[in-house]
DSSP file (Angstrom, degrees, kcal/mol; ACC not computed):
  #  RESIDUE AA STRUCTURE BP1 BP2  ACC     N-H-->O    O-->H-N    N-H-->O    O-->H-N    TCO  KAPPA ALPHA  PHI   PSI    X-CA   Y-CA   Z-CA
    1    1 A M              0   0    0      0, 0.0     2,-0.2     0, 0.0     0, 0.0   0.000 360.0 360.0 360.0 132.5    0.0    0.0    0.0
    2    2 A N        -     0   0    0      1,-0.0     2,-0.5     2,-0.0     0, 0.0  -0.584 360.0-124.3 -79.8 142.6    1.3    3.4   -1.0
    3    3 A L        -     0   0    0     -2,-0.2     2,-0.4     2,-0.0    -1,-0.0  -0.761  25.6-171.5 -89.0 131.3    1.5    6.1    1.8
    4    4 A F        +     0   0    0     -2,-0.5     2,-0.4     2,-0.0    -2,-0.0  -0.989  11.0 167.2-120.0 132.2   -0.3    9.3    1.0
    5    5 A E        +     0   0    0     -2,-0.4     2,-0.4     2,-0.0    -2,-0.0  -0.990   6.2 171.8-146.1 137.7    0.1   12.3    3.4
    6    6 A T        -     0   0    0     -2,-0.4     2,-0.4     2,-0.0    -2,-0.0  -0.997   3.4-179.9-143.2 145.6   -0.8   15.9    3.0
    7    7 A E        +     0   0    0     -2,-0.4     2,-0.4     2,-0.0    -2,-0.0  -0.997   1.3 179.7-144.4 141.1   -0.8   18.7    5.5
    8    8 A S        -     0   0    0     -2,-0.4     2,-0.4     2,-0.0    -2,-0.0  -0.998   8.8-166.4-142.5 149.2   -1.6   22.3    5.2
    9    9 A T        +     0   0    0     -2,-0.4     2,-0.3     2,-0.0    -2,-0.0  -0.999  17.7 159.6-133.9 131.9   -1.7   25.3    7.5
   10   10 A E        -     0   0    0     -2,-0.4     2,-0.6     2,-0.0    -2,-0.0  -0.991  40.1-110.7-148.7 154.2   -3.4   28.6    6.8
   11   11 A R        +     0   0    0     -2,-0.3     2,-0.3     6,-0.0    -2,-0.0  -0.784  44.1 167.9 -92.0 124.7   -4.6   31.5    8.8
   12   12 A L        -     0   0    0     -2,-0.6     2,-0.1     1,-0.0    -2,-0.0  -0.859  39.8 -98.2-129.5 160.8   -8.4   31.8    8.9
   13   13 A S     >  -     0   0    0     -2,-0.3     4,-2.4     1,-0.1     5,-0.2  -0.427  41.6-109.7 -70.2 160.4  -11.0   33.8   10.8
   14   14 A R  H  > S+     0   0    0      1,-0.2     4,-2.0     2,-0.2     5,-0.1   0.881 121.8  52.0 -55.4 -40.4  -12.6   31.8   13.7
   15   15 A E  H  > S+     0   0    0      2,-0.2     4,-2.0     1,-0.2    -1,-0.2   0.890 108.6  48.6 -67.1 -42.4  -15.8   31.8   11.6
   16   16 A A  H  > S+     0   0    0      2,-0.2     4,-2.2     1,-0.2    -1,-0.2   0.894 110.2  51.5 -65.2 -40.1  -14.1   30.4    8.6
   17   17 A A  H  X S+     0   0    0     -4,-2.4     4,-2.2     1,-0.2    -2,-0.2   0.904 109.5  50.8 -63.0 -40.3  -12.4   27.7   10.6
   18   18 A A  H  X S+     0   0    0     -4,-2.0     4,-2.7     1,-0.2    -2,-0.2   0.887 107.3  54.1 -64.1 -38.8  -15.8   26.7   12.1
   19   19 A D  H  X S+     0   0    0     -4,-2.0     4,-2.3     2,-0.2    -2,-0.2   0.913 108.7  48.6 -61.2 -43.2  -17.2   26.5    8.5
   20   20 A R  H  X S+     0   0    0     -4,-2.2     4,-2.1     2,-0.2    -2,-0.2   0.908 112.8  47.1 -62.2 -43.2  -14.5   24.1    7.6
   21   21 A L  H  X S+     0   0    0     -4,-2.2     4,-2.8     1,-0.2    -2,-0.2   0.912 111.4  51.7 -64.6 -42.4  -15.1   21.9   10.6
   22   22 A R  H  X S+     0   0    0     -4,-2.7     4,-2.6     2,-0.2    -2,-0.2   0.887 109.1  50.0 -64.4 -39.8  -18.8   22.0   10.0
   23   23 A A  H  X S+     0   0    0     -4,-2.3     4,-2.3     2,-0.2    -1,-0.2   0.913 112.3  47.6 -62.2 -42.1  -18.3   20.9    6.3
   24   24 A L  H  X S+     0   0    0     -4,-2.1     4,-2.4     2,-0.2    -2,-0.2   0.936 112.6  48.8 -64.5 -46.4  -16.1   18.0    7.5
   25   25 A A  H  X S+     0   0    0     -4,-2.8     4,-2.1     1,-0.2    -2,-0.2   0.896 110.8  51.2 -58.4 -44.3  -18.6   17.0   10.2
   26   26 A D  H  X S+     0   0    0     -4,-2.6     4,-1.7     2,-0.2    -1,-0.2   0.918 110.2  48.3 -60.9 -44.6  -21.4   17.1    7.6
   27   27 A A  H  X S+     0   0    0     -4,-2.3     4,-2.1     1,-0.2     6,-0.3   0.910 111.3  51.6 -64.8 -40.5  -19.5   14.9    5.2
   28   28 A L  H  < S+     0   0    0     -4,-2.4    -1,-0.2     1,-0.2    -2,-0.2   0.879 112.9  44.7 -60.9 -38.9  -18.7   12.5    8.0
   29   29 A S  H  < S+     0   0    0     -4,-2.1    -1,-0.2     1,-0.2    -2,-0.2   0.753 120.7  37.4 -80.0 -25.2  -22.3   12.2    9.0
   30   30 A R  H  < S+     0   0    0     -4,-1.7     2,-0.3    -5,-0.2    -2,-0.2   0.728 117.5  34.1 -97.7 -25.9  -23.8   11.9    5.6
   31   31 A H     <  -     0   0    0     -4,-2.1     3,-0.0    -5,-0.2    -1,-0.0  -0.774  66.2-127.5-129.6 165.5  -21.3    9.7    3.7
   32   32 A N  S    S+     0   0    0     -2,-0.3    15,-3.2    14,-0.0     2,-0.3   0.145  94.7  45.5 -99.6  20.3  -18.9    6.9    4.2
   33   33 A S  E     -A   46   0A   0     -6,-0.3     2,-0.4    13,-0.3    13,-0.2  -0.982  67.1-141.5-153.4 162.0  -16.1    8.9    2.6
   34   34 A I  E     -A   45   0A   0     11,-2.2    11,-3.1    -2,-0.3     2,-0.5  -0.991  14.6-146.3-125.8 136.1  -14.6   12.4    2.7
   35   35 A E  E     -A   44   0A   0     -2,-0.4     2,-0.4     9,-0.2     9,-0.2  -0.907  17.5-174.8-104.8 132.4  -13.3   14.1   -0.4
   36   36 A L  E     -A   43   0A   0      7,-2.9     7,-3.0    -2,-0.5     2,-0.5  -0.957   9.9-159.7-122.8 140.0  -10.2   16.5    0.0
   37   37 A E  E     +A   42   0A   0     -2,-0.4     2,-0.4     5,-0.2     5,-0.2  -0.975  18.6 164.1-124.5 121.2   -8.7   18.6   -2.7
   38   38 A R  E >   -A   41   0A   0      3,-2.5     3,-2.2    -2,-0.5    -2,-0.0  -0.998  68.4 -11.4-134.5 128.4   -5.1   19.8   -2.2
   39   39 A G  T 3  S-     0   0    0     -2,-0.4     3,-0.1     1,-0.3    -1,-0.1   0.843 128.1 -52.5  53.7  38.9   -2.9   21.3   -4.9
   40   40 A G  T 3  S+     0   0    0      1,-0.2     2,-0.4    -3,-0.0    -1,-0.3   0.429 115.2 114.7  77.9  -2.3   -5.3   20.3   -7.7
   41   41 A N  E <   -A   38   0A   0     -3,-2.2    -3,-2.5     2,-0.0     2,-0.4  -0.874  53.6-151.5-101.8 133.3   -5.4   16.7   -6.6
   42   42 A R  E     -A   37   0A   0     -2,-0.4     2,-0.4    -5,-0.2    -5,-0.2  -0.891  13.3-172.4-105.1 134.3   -8.6   15.2   -5.3
   43   43 A V  E     -A   36   0A   0     -7,-3.0    -7,-2.9    -2,-0.4     2,-0.5  -0.988  12.1-152.2-128.0 132.4   -8.4   12.4   -2.8
   44   44 A T  E     -A   35   0A   0     -2,-0.4     2,-0.6    -9,-0.2    -9,-0.2  -0.923   9.8-162.8-105.7 126.3  -11.3   10.3   -1.4
   45   45 A V  E     -A   34   0A   0    -11,-3.1   -11,-2.2    -2,-0.5     2,-0.3  -0.945  12.7-140.6-113.5 117.0  -10.9    8.8    2.1
   46   46 A D  E     -A   33   0A   0     -2,-0.6   -13,-0.3   -13,-0.2   -14,-0.0  -0.612  18.6-163.8 -75.2 132.0  -13.2    5.9    3.0
   47   47 A V        -     0   0    0    -15,-3.2     4,-0.1    -2,-0.3    -2,-0.0  -0.983  10.7-135.7-125.1 126.6  -14.3    6.3    6.6
   48   48 A P        -     0   0    0      0, 0.0   -15,-0.0     0, 0.0     3,-0.0  -0.117  30.4-100.6 -71.7 172.8  -15.9    3.3    8.5
   49   49 A D  S    S+     0   0    0      1,-0.1     2,-0.4   -17,-0.0    -2,-0.0   0.766 109.5  43.1 -65.4 -27.4  -19.0    3.5   10.7
   50   50 A E        +     0   0    0     21,-0.1     2,-0.3     2,-0.0    -1,-0.1  -0.973  69.0 170.6-125.2 136.1  -16.9    3.6   13.8
   51   51 A V        -     0   0    0     -2,-0.4     2,-0.5    -4,-0.1    20,-0.2  -0.926  36.8-108.7-136.0 160.2  -13.7    5.6   14.4
   52   52 A S  E     -B   70   0B   0     18,-3.1    18,-2.0    -2,-0.3     2,-0.5  -0.816  34.3-155.6 -91.0 131.9  -11.4    6.5   17.3
   53   53 A F  E     -B   69   0B   0     -2,-0.5     2,-0.4    16,-0.2    16,-0.2  -0.933  12.1-177.2-112.6 127.3  -11.8   10.1   18.3
   54   54 A S  E     -B   68   0B   0     14,-2.6    14,-2.5    -2,-0.5     2,-0.4  -0.987   6.1-171.2-126.1 134.0   -9.0   12.0   20.1
   55   55 A L  E     -B   67   0B   0     -2,-0.4     2,-0.4    12,-0.2    12,-0.2  -0.992   5.7-176.2-125.2 127.5   -9.1   15.6   21.4
   56   56 A E  E     -B   66   0B   0     10,-2.6    10,-3.0    -2,-0.4     2,-0.4  -0.984   4.5-168.3-126.0 129.9   -6.0   17.2   22.7
   57   57 A V  E     -B   65   0B   0     -2,-0.4     2,-0.5     8,-0.2     8,-0.2  -0.984   2.4-172.6-121.1 127.6   -5.9   20.8   24.2
   58   58 A E  E     -B   64   0B   0      6,-2.8     6,-2.5    -2,-0.4     2,-0.4  -0.981   1.4-173.1-121.1 121.9   -2.6   22.6   24.9
   59   59 A L        +     0   0    0     -2,-0.5     2,-0.3     4,-0.2     4,-0.2  -0.948  39.0  84.1-113.5 134.1   -2.5   25.9   26.7
   60   60 A G  S    S-     0   0    0     -2,-0.4     3,-0.1     0, 0.0    -2,-0.0  -0.842  97.6 -17.4 177.4-139.8    0.6   27.9   27.1
   61   61 A D  S    S+     0   0    0     -2,-0.3     2,-0.4     1,-0.2    -2,-0.0   0.878 140.5  23.3 -59.8 -38.1    2.5   30.5   25.1
   62   62 A E  S    S-     0   0    0      2,-0.0     2,-0.3     0, 0.0    -1,-0.2  -0.997  85.3-138.6-126.7 135.8    0.5   29.3   22.1
   63   63 A N        -     0   0    0     -2,-0.4     2,-0.4    -4,-0.2    -4,-0.2  -0.683  22.6-177.7 -96.3 147.7   -2.8   27.6   22.4
   64   64 A E  E     -B   58   0B   0     -6,-2.5    -6,-2.8    -2,-0.3     2,-0.5  -0.998  21.4-165.6-148.5 138.6   -3.8   24.6   20.4
   65   65 A I  E     -B   57   0B   0     -2,-0.4     2,-0.5    -8,-0.2    -8,-0.2  -0.998  17.3-170.6-118.1 123.8   -6.8   22.2   19.9
   66   66 A E  E     -B   56   0B   0    -10,-3.0   -10,-2.6    -2,-0.5     2,-0.4  -0.971   3.6-170.0-119.0 127.8   -5.9   19.1   18.0
   67   67 A I  E     -B   55   0B   0     -2,-0.5     2,-0.4   -12,-0.2   -12,-0.2  -0.960   8.1-177.2-114.9 129.1   -8.7   16.7   16.8
   68   68 A E  E     -B   54   0B   0    -14,-2.5   -14,-2.6    -2,-0.4     2,-0.4  -0.993  11.8-169.7-131.8 133.9   -7.7   13.3   15.4
   69   69 A L  E     +B   53   0B   0     -2,-0.4     2,-0.3   -16,-0.2   -16,-0.2  -0.978  18.0 169.3-116.7 134.2   -9.8   10.5   13.9
   70   70 A S  E      B   52   0B   0    -18,-2.0   -18,-3.1    -2,-0.4    -2,-0.0  -0.948 360.0 360.0-139.9 160.1   -8.3    7.1   13.2
   71   71 A W              0   0    0     -2,-0.3    -1,-0.1   -20,-0.2   -21,-0.1   0.245 360.0 360.0-159.6 360.0   -9.4    3.7   12.3
């Protein structure tokens, strides 16, 4: 199996970040896959009915919330 990995970071307003999270949540709840487009490439990720959900919060000089789904 080939490894595919992509990562992007961009600065958004809080509302725009919430819109992105909402779109991802809507795709997860309606379909068994998520489509991502990065750099002109479209990738479909199949997501099973059950996933592991991890939430990490770091508070300090910089604050961070990290959400991870795995299966």
